[in-house]
C-alpha angles and dihedrals in degrees: 000000000000089000092053096044089052092050091049092049090048091050090048091049090049093049090050092059114098109244123192118185115185129160118253107250125193115232116260119235114286119257118258114277118258122202129000115006089197127086116245129190090263098050105025126121129175116228120197109200120195111202103192116201122236096238094191089074131060118257091244091058089049094050090047091053091048090052092047092051093046094240098154091041093053103031125108098022116232114281095021111121119228108215096177138353117188138168110222113198113241092014111055127229129347115197127182117199134187114213144147108274090236089065095056093101091050092057092047092052093050089054093046091051098044113019106040113102093033093050143028106225130219126181130203115180114197138157133234109271097161097104093046096045091048093048090051089050092053093047089051091060 
């Protein structure tokens, strides 16, 4: 009887858990951009992108895949400012972009379409704090 009660209790607990099953759906192409394509002080974000190499494959294979997928043709999208683009040994590439916040999805889609497979991607959206931080530093002295 204890065994049956335990099984019934487990089943009841499992049924009480909210379960949401939804199909995985790829994003559709981003809508055309409206307005300024350039970042301005009131709309700009910085986006640091880590493109981590797949170290199980030779560099020539990775470069061939990037060429086939059109990575360098599509990235960065027109009007997106490249602040820095570095190769970091053992990691891959680290790219910092300045862009209008409204274009974040567009940049993401370009990387999904052209970099996946050769790289594992990580994204770190930030904002420029330099002037604020330096002003606070000056006030402290």
